[in-house]
C-alpha positions, 0 to 999 in steps of 0.5 A: 797114434794118428794126427788129423788135420782139418782145414775149414773153407768155403767155395767162392762160387757154388757153380765151381763145386764139381770142378773144385771136388774133381781138383781136390780128388786129383791133388789128393791122389797125388799127395797121398801117393807121393808124400811120406807120412800121409795115411789118407785124405778126405773132402767133407761137405757140410750137409746144410751149407753147400759152400762149406767144406772140411779137408780132412787128412790123416797123418802118421804124426804131426811132424809128417804133416808139418814137414809137408807143410813147409816143403816147396812142393806143398804150395805147388800141390794145393795152390790150384784149389785156391781159385775155387775156395778160401781156407778159413782155419786149420785144426790139428787133433790126435787120437786119444783112443780108438774102438773098432767093431770086432770082426766076426768069424761067421762073416757077418 
């Protein structure tokens, strides 16, 4: 089952919000399209604290994430975001189970 990596962090300055989000999107597209084992990347913003974000990435397994984390390219890919935000911790979760809405044959 999938591995979810959550990186918690905060912006240094609120006026960097747009450039940080654009930078994250660019980095994320590069990582997702060039890194083995990653399924998707998301940037989640706290609805009550505009400085607070979670970078959520979904990986095939924890080993795939750890391999990327140790690779020299990792710092090159994500280092550019450090000028805008400071990480405050990482949590790793795995799927215990998943329920999905059944597809309707009537198109609803």
